[in-house]
N, C-alpha and C positions, 0 to 999 in steps of 0.2 A: 397503467396495467403492466405488470411484469411479464416480459417475454420468457419463454422457457429457456433454460440454459443447462449445460452439462459442466460439471466441475470435478476435478481430480486433484487430490492432495497427496503428495508423495512423502515417504519417510526414508531416511538413510538406514544403514545397517545397525545403527544405535537407537533407532526409533525417534530420531530428531527430524524436524521439518527439512525437506529437501526439494522443494519446488512443487510442480504440478502445473495444471493448465485449466483454463475455462474457455468455453465456446458458447456463443449464441449467434443469432442472425446478425451479421455485420460486425462481429467481435471475436477475436481469438487472442488470448492472453497466455503467455508462458511466465510463470512466477519465478522469482529468484530461487536458484537451486543452491542451498547451502550458505554458510556464512562467508563474508568477504574477507574477514581478518580485521584486526584492531586498527582503528584510525592511526595514521602515522607509521604503521608497520611497513617496511619496504616490500614485504611479501603480500601486502593487501591486494586482493583480486579486484578486477573490474566487475561490475554487475553482469550477470548472464541472463537476467530475466526481470520482470516488472516487480516493483514494490507495491504493497497495498497503499502506501501514502500517495504514490503517483496516480493510482486509479481513483482515489478519493478526490485528488486535486483536479483531475480531468472532469469528473462528474460535477464538481463544484463550479468549474469554469464554464461548462456547458449550460448549467442552470442560470448562472450570472449572465451569460450571453442572451438567454431567453428574456431575462428581466430587462436587459439593455436594448432589446429589439422588438418592443411592442407586446411582450407577453409577461410583463412585470406583475407580480401579485404577492400577496401576503404568504401564501403557501410556498412559493419559490424562495422568498426571502428567509422564511423559517428553515427550509431545507438547507440553504446556504449556511445559515448560522450553525446548524448541527454538523454539517460537513467541516466547517471551520473548527468547531469544537473537537471533532474527531482528529483532525490534523494536529491541533494543539496537544492533545493527550498522547498521540503517537510520537510527536517531537519531544514531549517531556520525558517519555520513556527512553528515547534514544539518548537524551542529555543525561539522564540518571545512569544509564548503562555505561555511557562514556566516562562519567565521573567515577564509576565503580571499576573501570578498566576491563569491562566484559563486552562492550559493544563490538559487533562484528564477529562474535564467537557464539558457540552454543552453551557457554558458561552462564551461570547466574539465572536471574529471573526477570 
C-alpha cells in the first residue's frame, strides 16, 4: 500500500529543473538543485541534493534485504529486476550524455 506523500518540483528562471523535495512518514528528500557541470570540468560542483538513481538504488536494496531475510518471493524478485532495469536505462542516458559532451548541463536531451 502506498503511503501518502507530498512532492514539489522546482524550476529555475529558464524553466529548467532546479530541485524540489518530497516528504512522507519517515522520509524527507531534497532533490539535486541544478546541473553539476561537465565531468572533468574543474568548476564541477558537488551534489547538493539526492539523485533519482540513488532513491531507486535504496528501494532496490531494501527489497533485496527482504528477499535475503525470510520474505523472499517472486513479486519482490520481479520488482528488483525492474528497478535494476530502471538504473540501467538511467545510467545509459548518463553515458550517452557524457559521450555527447552535455552531461552535467541543461544542454541536450
